N, C-alpha and C positions, 0 to 999 in steps of 0.2 A: 521684402516681407510678406507672405501672404497674409492679407487680412482670415480673420473667421468669423465669420457671425454665426452664431447661436440660434438654432429657429428651426421650425418644424411646419412639414408641407401645407398642412391645414391652416398654418395661422395667417390670415388676412395682413395685417399688421407686419407681419416677417415676410410676406411676399412684396411688401412695398419696399423694403431694403433691401430685398435679395436683387429683385429688379432692377433698381439705382444703379447695386454696387456692376451688374450682368451687363445693362447697357451701355454703360459708361466705361467697359472694356476693362476696370481695374482687376487687380490680381485677388480674386479673395477664395474660401473654400466654407461651404455648411458646416456646419457642428451640430450633430440632431439634439433638438431637447426634447426628450420624451416625457411631455408633456401630462398625456391622455395617461400616467402612469404614476405622476404626481413628483415631478424633475422639478418643476419651478417652485414646487412649494419646500423643499428639502432645506435643512439646513443649511448645507454645503453651497447650494446655487445661489443661496440669498449673501453668504457672505462673503465668496469668491467669485459668484459671475454678477448677480443685481440684486442688489436689496431691498428690492420693489418687488420681487419674485417674478417678473414679466420677461417675457421675449418678445422680441428679437434684443439683441445683447450685440454690437461689433465689438471687435478685438483687434487693435494696429499696434502691433508692439506694446508702449506703454500707455496709451491712448484705449480707453471703455468708455464706449457709448449706447445708450438704449434710449427707448422712444425714437420710431421708426421717423416720424419726423424729423429730430434730431439727426437720427444715422442720414437721412437723406441729403443735409446739408453739409454733413460731412464730405459725400461724395460728392456736392459739388465744389467743396473745397478741393478737394483731390483735384479733381477731371478737370473743371472750369462747364462744365453741361449742368442742364435741369434748371439750372437757377434764377433762369429770367435775362433778358438782354440789358435791362435798363434799369435802375434803379426802382423805379414805378412798377415793373414787371416784377423784379424781384419784391418786394410787397405784396404785390396779387397774389402770385403765387401761393408767399406765407398765409394770404389771406383765406384762399382755395381749399390750403391745408389743412388750417385750421377748421374751417366749416366742415370739412370731411371727417374728421377728426370726432369733431362734436354730432354731427346732423347725419351720415353715412356711414363712413366704417362701423363704427361702434353699434347702431342700430342693426347694421347688417351683422355682424359680426354675434351678438346677442342674440338675433332671430335664429341664425343659421345652428347657433351650440341648441338653444332650444328645441328647434327642428327636427335636427339630427342627430345630436349627438349625446341626448340626456335618453334615459330608457323609455319606450314609448309608453307607458303608463304613468310619467311624470313630468309630461310632456304640459305644462300650463295654456290650454288653447285660448282663454281671455286675453293673456298678457300677447298669446303669441299673434293674437287677430290687432293689439292693440300697436304693437311694435309694424306690423305691417302696414299697418295706417299710416306710423312715423315716417317710416319706408318712402310708399309711396309719395309723401309730399317731399323729402327729399330726392330721390325719381325725378320729377317736374319741374323741381329746381334747377337740376344739370339737364334735363331733356332739353330747356327751354332757352339755357347757357348757350348749349352744343350748336342749333339753330344756325345755321349761315357762316359758323366756321369749323376749323380741323381739329384745333386745340384749346385748352381749355384760356390758357395764359399767350399773348401773342403767337406768333407764328411757326413756333417751335415746341415740340416736347420740353414739359417740365415737368420739376415735380408735384406741380398741381395736379396733373395727366395718372404719374404715379401715386400718387394718394388716393386719385378717387377712382381710380379704375380696378384694385388689386382685388377688393371681394366678388365683382362683378365678372372674374371669370371662371368660378366655382360651381361644379354642375349641381352639385346637393341644391334642393329649395330652399328659399329662404323671404319669398315674394319678391323674386324678379324673376322677368324673363323679358329675353333680350327683346324679340320680336313686338312688345309696347313698346319700347320706348325706340324709335328708328333713329334719330340723331346720336344717343347712345351707342347704339347697335354700329352706327358706322364710326362712329371715333375707335370705341375697343376692338372693330377690324383692324383702323389704322396702326393701332398701338402695337396686334400682335403681328403686323408684317414688319416691326421694325426690326433689322437686322440684329441676331443675339435674343431674339424675345423668344421665352419660353413660360409652357404654362406650371403656376405653382406646383404641383404637382412632378413634374420634370425636373424642376429647381433646384426645390428641397426635400431631403428624403421625410419621410413621413405622408401617410395615405389610408383614410378609413380602410379600404381592402388590408391591409396589414393586421386591423382591428377584428376582421370579420370573423 
């Protein structure tokens, strides 16, 4: 049975799940969530898809899962990929996934939204400046960790990489320039060279140009 991922292209969190599914070679298809027209706030979405009113959501038969990190865990269970080679590595993978969710993706997602998806006259400059400072600190942590290594954990691509990389491929400005972070830049290139890799706007429906 083909799994369905409720998602939209602008969502870095949805991209984490979609990229894991794609690179694992699992049978899945995207289901477009019209986030910018309020789809996740609709009563039907909350009652039938996700009570939290969020995307992504993975549906695999009777199994329904939300939260990108949990979907990535499910991909690992189904495919045997991306979970780490040992129990110690598996714990380290989860440590970086939690770090990303709290320190990197949450900041990047908010900053990108404020800078690009709000009307220009409603963009709060002091908040954006503050968020960019927090993001710089996160980039420094990741860039330093990647010095002298190919992957965040162990010798292979894991969910740690697939979680931390997700927002960093988007073209919209949010205080990140690959050229400023050489170890992150090289790591992003390694990920995008993986067989089956696709940019978020190619992997999932939904693109800012659709609303231009």
